[in-house]
SERO-4910 file (N, C-alpha, C, O; in steps of 0.05 Angstrom, whole numbers):
BEGIN
 pado doro    nc1    nc2    nc3   cac1   cac2   cac3    cc1    cc2    cc3    oc1    oc2    oc3
  Met    A     17    -24      0      0      0      0     18     25      0     35     28     17
  Ser    A     13     43    -19     29     67    -20     20     87      0     -2     86     10
  Thr    A     38    106      6     32    128     24      9    145     13     -9    153     28
  Asp    A      9    149    -13    -12    165    -26    -39    151    -23    -60    164    -18
  Tyr    A    -40    125    -27    -65    110    -25    -76    112      3   -100    117      7
  Tyr    A    -59    109     23    -68    111     51    -77    139     58    -97    142     72
  Ala    A    -63    159     48    -71    187     53    -98    193     41   -114    207     53
  Arg    A   -104    182     17   -130    186      5   -152    172     21   -175    182     22
  Leu    A   -146    149     33   -165    135     50   -172    152     74   -196    155     81
  Glu    A   -152    164     87   -157    181    110   -173    206    103   -189    215    119
  Arg    A   -169    216     79   -184    240     71   -211    233     60   -228    251     56
  Gly    A   -216    207     56   -242    199     46   -245    203     17   -268    204      6
  Thr    A   -223    205      2   -224    210    -27   -215    185    -42   -215    186    -67
  Gly    A   -207    164    -29   -197    141    -43   -219    121    -48   -241    125    -40
  Pro    A   -213     99    -63   -232     78    -68   -238     62    -43   -223     63    -23
  Gln    A   -260     48    -43   -267     32    -20   -246      9    -17   -243     -6    -36
  Pro    A   -232      8      5   -212    -14      8   -226    -40     12   -248    -42     23
  Ser    A   -212    -62      4   -222    -89      8   -222    -96     37   -208    -83     53
  Ala    A   -236   -117     44   -236   -126     72   -207   -134     80   -199   -130    103
  Gln    A   -193   -146     62   -165   -155     68   -147   -130     73   -130   -131     91
  Met    A   -152   -109     58   -136    -85     62   -143    -72     89   -126    -62    103
  Val    A   -169    -71     96   -177    -60    121   -166    -76    144   -157    -64    164
  Ala    A   -165   -102    142   -154   -119    163   -124   -113    167   -115   -112    189
  Ala    A   -110   -109    144    -82   -103    146    -77    -76    159    -58    -73    175
  Ile    A    -94    -56    152    -91    -30    163    -96    -30    193    -80    -19    209
  Thr    A   -117    -43    202   -124    -43    230   -103    -58    247    -97    -51    269
  Gln    A    -91    -79    235    -70    -94    249    -45    -77    250    -31    -76    270
  Gly    A    -39    -64    228    -15    -47    227    -16    -24    246      5    -16    257
  Leu    A    -40    -14    251    -43      8    270    -46     -2    299    -50     14    317
  His    A    -44    -28    303    -47    -40    330    -73    -33    343    -74    -25    367
  Leu    A    -95    -34    328   -121    -27    339   -132    -50    356   -126    -73    352
  Ser    A   -149    -42    375   -163    -63    391   -186    -75    374   -191    -66    352
  Leu    A   -199    -95    384   -221   -108    369   -244    -88    365   -255    -88    343
  Asp    A   -250    -73    385   -272    -53    382   -264    -32    361   -281    -25    344
  Glu    A   -240    -23    362   -230     -3    342   -230    -15    314   -237     -3    294
  Arg    A   -221    -40    312   -221    -54    287   -249    -56    275   -253    -50    251
  Asp    A   -268    -64    292   -296    -67    282   -307    -40    273   -321    -39    253
  His    A   -299    -18    286   -309      8    278   -298     16    251   -313     27    234
  Val    A   -273      9    245   -261     15    219   -275     -1    197   -280      9    175
  Phe    A   -281    -27    203   -295    -43    184   -323    -32    177   -331    -32    154
  Arg    A   -336    -21    197   -363     -9    192   -359     16    175   -375     20    156
  Leu    A   -339     32    181   -335     56    165   -329     49    136   -336     64    118
  Ala    A   -315     27    132   -308     19    104   -331      4     90   -328     -4     67
  Gly    A   -353     -1    105   -376    -14     92   -374    -44     90   -386    -56     72
  His    A   -358    -57    107   -354    -86    106   -367   -100    130   -371    -87    151
  Asn    A   -374   -125    127   -384   -141    150   -361   -145    170   -338   -145    162
  Leu    A   -368   -147    195   -348   -150    215   -335   -177    214   -349   -197    212
  Pro    A   -309   -179    217   -295   -205    218   -300   -218    244   -309   -206    263
  Pro    A   -294   -244    246   -300   -258    271   -281   -250    294   -260   -239    289
  Arg    A   -290   -256    318   -273   -253    341   -267   -280    353   -278   -300    344
  Gly    A   -250   -281    373   -244   -306    387   -224   -323    372   -207   -313    358
  Ala    A   -227   -349    376   -206   -368    366   -204   -368    336   -183   -376    325
  Thr    A   -225   -360    321   -223   -361    292   -212   -335    280   -210   -332    256
  Ser    A   -206   -315    297   -197   -289    288   -166   -289    285   -152   -301    301
  Asp    A   -157   -275    265   -128   -271    261   -118   -244    271    -95   -238    270
  His    A   -137   -228    282   -129   -202    292   -115   -204    319   -126   -214    338
  Ile    A    -90   -195    320    -74   -198    344    -79   -174    362    -81   -151    352
  Ser    A    -81   -178    388    -85   -157    407    -62   -137    407    -39   -145    403
  Pro    A    -67   -111    411    -46    -91    411    -24    -98    432      0    -94    427
  Gly    A    -32   -107    455    -13   -113    476      7   -135    468     31   -133    473
  Leu    A     -4   -156    455     13   -178    446     32   -168    424     56   -177    424
  Leu    A     23   -151    407     40   -140    386     62   -123    397     85   -123    388
  Arg    A     55   -107    418     76    -90    430     98   -106    442    122    -99    440
  Ile    A     91   -128    454    111   -146    466    128   -158    444    153   -158    446
  Leu    A    115   -167    423    130   -179    400    149   -159    388    172   -166    381
  Asp    A    141   -134    386    158   -114    374    183   -109    390    203   -100    378
  Arg    A    183   -115    415    206   -111    432    226   -135    431    247   -134    444
  Leu    A    218   -155    416    234   -180    415    248   -183    388    251   -205    378
  Ser    A    256   -160    377    268   -161    350    294   -178    349    300   -188    327
  Asp    A    308   -181    371    333   -196    371    329   -224    383    349   -237    390
  Thr    A    304   -233    384    298   -259    396    279   -275    378    260   -263    367
  Pro    A    283   -301    374    264   -317    359    237   -318    374    235   -327    397
  Ala    A    216   -308    361    190   -308    373    168   -307    351    174   -299    328
  Glu    A    145   -317    358    123   -317    339     96   -317    354     95   -325    377
  Ile    A     76   -307    340     49   -308    350     33   -328    333     33   -326    309
  Val    A     20   -347    347      6   -369    332    -22   -371    343    -28   -364    365
  Thr    A    -40   -383    326    -67   -389    334    -66   -416    349    -46   -429    351
  Glu    A    -90   -424    360    -91   -449    374    -86   -473    356    -80   -495    366
  Leu    A    -88   -469    330    -83   -490    310    -55   -489    299    -49   -503    280
  Gly    A    -38   -472    311    -10   -471    302     -6   -455    276     13   -460    262
  Glu    A    -25   -437    270    -22   -420    246     -6   -395    254    -15   -380    272
  Thr    A     17   -391    242     34   -368    249     22   -342    238     17   -339    214
  Leu    A     17   -323    256      6   -297    249     28   -276    246     25   -258    229
  Arg    A     48   -278    262     70   -258    261     95   -270    272     94   -286    291
  Gln    A    118   -264    260    144   -273    269    163   -250    272    161   -230    258
  Thr    A    182   -252    291    204   -233    292    224   -240    270    223   -263    260
  Pro    A    242   -222    262    262   -229    243    279   -254    251    286   -270    234
  Met    A    284   -256    277    299   -279    287    282   -304    286    293   -326    282
  Gly    A    256   -301    289    238   -324    286    239   -335    258    239   -360    254
  Ile    A    239   -317    238    241   -326    210    268   -339    205    270   -358    190
  Ala    A    289   -327    216    316   -338    213    318   -366    224    333   -383    214
  Leu    A    303   -372    246    304   -398    259    289   -419    243    299   -441    238
  Thr    A    264   -414    236    247   -435    225    237   -429    197    223   -445    185
  Gly    A    244   -405    186    234   -398    159    209   -381    161    197   -379    183
  Asp    A    201   -370    139    178   -352    138    152   -368    137    144   -378    115
  Ala    A    139   -371    159    114   -387    160     90   -371    151     68   -383    147
  Gly    A     93   -345    148     71   -329    139     64   -331    110     44   -320    101
  Arg    A     80   -346     95     75   -348     66     54   -369     59     46   -371     36
  Phe    A     46   -385     78     28   -407     72     -1   -397     73     -8   -378     86
  Thr    A    -18   -412     58    -46   -405     57    -62   -431     62    -52   -453     60
  Gly    A    -88   -427     68   -105   -450     72    -97   -467     96    -85   -457    114
  Pro    A   -103   -493     95    -95   -511    117    -65   -511    123    -57   -516    145
  Glu    A    -49   -507    102    -20   -508    105     -9   -486    124     14   -486    131
  Arg    A    -26   -466    131    -18   -446    150    -11   -459    177      5   -449    193
  Ser    A    -24   -482    183    -20   -496    208      5   -514    207      7   -531    189
  Leu    A     23   -510    226     47   -527    227     39   -556    230     51   -574    218
  Gly    A     19   -562    246     10   -589    250      0   -602    224      5   -626    219
  Tyr    A    -14   -586    208    -23   -597    182      1   -602    164      2   -623    151
  Arg    A     19   -583    163     43   -588    146     59   -611    155     71   -626    139
  Trp    A     59   -616    181     75   -637    193     67   -664    182     84   -681    176
  Phe    A     41   -668    178     31   -694    169     29   -697    139     26   -719    129
  Thr    A     29   -674    125     25   -676     96     49   -670     79     49   -676     55
  Asn    A     70   -659     91     95   -653     76    119   -659     93    126   -643    110
  Pro    A    133   -682     89    155   -690    106    178   -670    107    194   -671    125
  Val    A    180   -652     87    202   -633     87    202   -615    112    223   -605    120
  Phe    A    178   -610    123    176   -593    146    186   -606    172    187   -593    193
  Arg    A    192   -632    170    203   -645    194    233   -644    196    245   -650    216
  Glu    A    245   -635    174    274   -634    173    287   -615    193    310   -618    200
  Thr    A    271   -596    203    281   -577    223    284   -590    251    296   -579    269
  Tyr    A    272   -614    254    271   -627    281    285   -654    280    284   -668    261
  Pro    A    299   -661    302    314   -686    303    296   -710    299    272   -710    308
  Leu    A    306   -730    286    290   -754    280    280   -767    306    258   -777    306
  Ala    A    296   -766    327    288   -779    352    264   -767    365    250   -780    380
  Glu    A    258   -742    358    235   -728    370    211   -727    352    189   -718    361
  Gln    A    214   -735    328    191   -732    309    167   -748    317    144   -739    313
  Lys    A    171   -772    327    149   -789    335    133   -776    358    109   -776    359
  Val    A    148   -764    377    135   -750    400    119   -726    390     97   -722    399
  Leu    A    131   -711    372    117   -687    361     93   -695    346     73   -680    346
  Ser    A     93   -717    332     69   -727    318     47   -732    337     24   -724    332
  Arg    A     53   -744    360     33   -749    381     23   -722    392     -1   -719    397
  Val    A     41   -703    396     33   -677    407     13   -664    388     -7   -654    398
  Tyr    A     19   -663    362      1   -649    344    -26   -663    341    -47   -650    340
  Ala    A    -26   -690    340    -51   -704    338    -68   -701    363    -92   -696    361
  Ala    A    -56   -704    386    -71   -701    411    -81   -673    415   -103   -669    424
  Gly    A    -64   -653    408    -73   -625    411    -96   -619    393   -115   -605    401
  Leu    A    -96   -629    368   -118   -624    350   -143   -637    360   -165   -626    357
  Arg    A   -141   -661    372   -165   -674    383   -177   -658    405   -201   -655    407
  Glu    A   -160   -647    423   -170   -630    445   -185   -606    434   -207   -599    444
  Ile    A   -174   -593    414   -186   -568    403   -212   -575    388   -232   -561    390
  Ala    A   -211   -597    372   -235   -605    357   -258   -612    376   -281   -605    371
  Thr    A   -252   -625    398   -272   -631    418   -283   -606    431   -307   -604    436
  Met    A   -265   -587    437   -274   -562    450   -290   -545    432   -310   -533    440
  Arg    A   -282   -543    406   -296   -525    387   -321   -539    374   -339   -525    365
  Gly    A   -321   -565    373   -345   -579    364   -346   -585    334   -328   -575    319
  Pro    A   -366   -600    325   -369   -606    297   -372   -581    280   -383   -561    288
  Gly    A   -360   -582    256   -361   -559    238   -339   -539    243   -336   -520    227
  Ser    A   -323   -542    264   -302   -523    270   -278   -527    251   -277   -548    238
  Lys    A   -261   -508    250   -237   -510    233   -220   -534    242   -209   -548    226
  Ala    A   -218   -538    268   -203   -560    279   -214   -587    269   -198   -604    261
  Gln    A   -240   -590    269   -252   -614    259   -248   -618    229   -244   -640    220
  Gln    A   -249   -595    215   -243   -597    186   -215   -605    180   -210   -621    162
  Phe    A   -196   -595    196   -168   -603    193   -165   -633    199   -151   -647    184
  Ala    A   -178   -642    219   -176   -671    226   -187   -688    203   -175   -709    197
  Glu    A   -208   -680    191   -220   -695    169   -202   -695    145   -199   -715    131
  Leu    A   -190   -672    139   -171   -670    117   -146   -687    122   -137   -702    104
  Leu    A   -135   -686    146   -111   -702    152   -117   -732    151   -100   -747    143
  Ala    A   -141   -739    159   -148   -768    158   -149   -778    129   -144   -802    124
  Gln    A   -154   -760    110   -154   -768     82   -126   -770     70   -122   -785     51
  His    A   -107   -755     81    -81   -752     69    -58   -765     84    -36   -767     73
  Ser    A    -62   -773    108    -39   -783    124    -47   -809    139    -64   -809    156
  Asp    A    -33   -831    132    -37   -856    147    -28   -853    176    -41   -864    194
  Glu    A     -6   -839    180      4   -836    207    -16   -821    224    -21   -829    247
  Phe    A    -28   -800    213    -48   -785    229    -72   -802    235    -81   -802    258
  Arg    A    -82   -818    216   -105   -835    221    -99   -855    244   -116   -859    261
  Glu    A    -75   -866    244    -68   -885    265    -67   -871    292    -77   -882    312
  Leu    A    -55   -847    293    -54   -833    319    -82   -823    327    -88   -824    351
  Trp    A    -98   -814    308   -124   -805    315   -141   -827    327   -158   -821    345
  Ser    A   -137   -851    318   -154   -874    327   -147   -881    356   -163   -895    369
  Thr    A   -125   -872    367   -118   -878    395   -133   -859    415   -133   -865    439
  His    A   -144   -838    405   -159   -819    422   -142   -807    445   -151   -803    467
  Glu    A   -117   -803    439    -98   -794    459   -101   -763    462   -103   -749    443
  Val    A   -100   -754    487   -101   -725    493    -80   -720    515    -70   -738    528
  Gly    A    -74   -694    520    -57   -687    541    -27   -692    536    -11   -692    555
  Val    A    -19   -696    511      9   -701    505     23   -673    502     14   -657    486
  Arg    A     43   -669    518     56   -643    518     83   -644    505     97   -665    506
  Pro    A     92   -623    492    118   -623    478    141   -624    498    137   -616    521
  Pro    A    165   -632    490    188   -632    508    193   -604    519    189   -584    505
  Glu    A    204   -602    543    210   -576    555    231   -562    539    230   -537    535
  Ile    A    251   -577    529    272   -565    512    265   -572    483    263   -595    476
  Lys    A    263   -551    467    257   -555    438    284   -556    423    301   -538    426
  Arg    A    287   -576    406    311   -580    391    306   -575    361    287   -585    350
  Phe    A    324   -560    350    321   -552    322    347   -560    307    369   -561    319
  Ile    A    345   -565    281    368   -570    264    368   -547    243    351   -548    225
  His    A    386   -528    246    387   -506    228    407   -511    206    429   -520    212
  Pro    A    401   -504    182    419   -510    159    445   -495    161    465   -503    148
  Glu    A    446   -473    175    470   -456    176    486   -460    202    511   -462    202
  Val    A    472   -460    225    486   -460    251    485   -488    265    498   -491    285
  Gly    A    470   -507    254    470   -534    265    449   -538    286    428   -525    286
  Asn    A    455   -555    305    435   -562    326    432   -541    347    451   -528    355
  Leu    A    407   -536    355    401   -516    375    382   -529    396    364   -544    389
  Glu    A    387   -522    421    370   -530    443    359   -505    456    374   -490    468
  Leu    A    333   -501    454    320   -476    463    297   -481    482    282   -501    478
  Ser    A    294   -464    501    270   -464    518    249   -447    504    255   -428    490
  Cys    A    224   -454    509    202   -439    497    183   -429    519    170   -445    533
  Gln    A    181   -403    522    163   -390    540    138   -382    525    140   -372    502
  Thr    A    115   -385    537     89   -380    523     73   -359    539     69   -361    563
  Leu    A     63   -339    524     44   -320    535     18   -324    521     17   -323    496
  Phe    A     -4   -328    536    -30   -335    524    -49   -312    526    -53   -299    546
  Asp    A    -63   -307    503    -84   -287    502   -111   -302    502   -118   -313    482
  Pro    A   -125   -303    525   -149   -319    527   -172   -309    509   -189   -325    501
  Asp    A   -172   -283    503   -194   -273    487   -193   -283    458   -214   -288    446
  Gln    A   -169   -285    447   -166   -293    419   -154   -321    416   -152   -332    394
  Ser    A   -147   -334    439   -134   -360    438   -108   -359    422   -101   -379    409
  His    A    -94   -336    423    -69   -334    410    -47   -338    430    -50   -333    454
  Arg    A    -24   -348    420     -1   -353    438     24   -339    427     30   -340    403
  Leu    A     38   -325    444     64   -314    437     85   -334    447     88   -338    471
  Leu    A    100   -345    429    121   -364    435    148   -350    433    155   -338    412
  Val    A    164   -352    454    190   -339    455    212   -360    460    210   -375    480
  Tyr    A    232   -362    442    252   -383    444    278   -370    455    288   -351    444
  Thr    A    289   -382    476    313   -372    488    332   -395    493    325   -418    495
  Ala    A    358   -387    496    379   -407    502    392   -399    528    393   -376    535
  Glu    A    402   -419    542    416   -414    567    441   -398    562    458   -406    545
  Pro    A    445   -375    576    469   -359    572    494   -375    576    497   -391    595
  Gly    A    513   -371    558    539   -385    559    539   -412    546    560   -425    543
  Ser    A    515   -422    537    514   -448    525    521   -446    495    523   -424    484
  Glu    A    526   -469    483    533   -470    454    509   -459    438    513   -445    418
  Ser    A    485   -466    447    461   -456    432    459   -426    434    449   -413    415
  His    A    467   -414    456    466   -385    459    485   -372    439    478   -352    427
  Asp    A    509   -383    437    528   -373    417    517   -375    389    521   -358    372
  Lys    A    504   -398    383    493   -402    356    471   -383    350    467   -374    327
  Leu    A    455   -376    370    434   -356    366    446   -329    359    435   -314    342
  Gln    A    468   -322    372    481   -297    366    491   -297    337    489   -277    323
  Leu    A    502   -320    328    511   -323    301    487   -321    282    489   -309    260
  Leu    A    465   -333    290    441   -332    273    431   -303    269    421   -296    248
  Ala    A    434   -287    290    426   -259    288    442   -245    266    432   -226    254
  Val    A    467   -253    263    485   -240    243    477   -251    215    476   -235    196
  Ile    A    473   -277    213    466   -289    187    439   -278    178    436   -271    154
  Gly    A    420   -276    196    394   -265    189    376   -285    175    382   -308    171
  Ala    A    353   -274    166    333   -291    153    340   -300    125    327   -317    114
  Ser    A    362   -288    114    369   -295     87    375   -325     84    371   -337     63
  Ser    A    385   -337    105    393   -365    104    368   -383    102    371   -406     93
  Arg    A    344   -373    110    321   -390    108    302   -381     86    279   -390     85
  Ala    A    311   -363     69    294   -352     48    285   -374     29    270   -368     10
***
C-alpha cells in the first residue's frame, strides 16, 4: 500500500478498500477489536470474527513482540497458524507467513509434507506427531463439529496414514518436550527453551525461544542474528 493510497483513504477520497486491506490497516495500527470493528463499519464491510477463529492480534501482544526483535518469537493461533514472526523467528524456522489454507498450520504441514520435519531431530519426530494429533483432538472436541479444527482432522485423515493411526488412539494431554531441539541448515543443532504468553480472548499464543546464557546454543543464536533470515529464504 502506497503512502498516497493511505492518505486518500484518511481524507475519504480514495476507493473503498477491500476487507483484506482494512484488516491489514487495523492490524498495522495496533487497533483493539472494538476499534477494528469500527473501521470495518466505516469501510462498509461485514465485521470479521472474534475469538479463536480471528487472526487479529491484540495490541498488547503485538507491542511485546515488537520488543523482541533480537529474539526468535512468533504469535500463533490455537491450531498452530503463524500470524506474526520476529526477524529472528524467521531466521530460525523460515517464513511461516507465506502459507495459505490448511498449510498455515504447522500441525497440518507436519503430516502432509515430510520436508517440514527436517528442522527437528529424528528422535523427537514421533513424539511431536503425538503432540500435534492429541492437541488437534482436544481443540476439535472443545470447538465442536463444523469447527476448523474438525475440518483439519478430516482432511488429515484423508491424506496421512500416520495421522489416522494416531487419531484412532484418542490420545489427549500429550505435551511437547520442555527443551525444543532444532536443526538449522547454517548453525546446526540448537536446544532452546520456549516460554508462552497466552491471550485468552483470541486464543493466540506468543512463543519466545531462548537459550541458556553461555551455552553453545546461545552462541549459535548470536551467530544466527548475524546471518539473518536470508539463510532461510
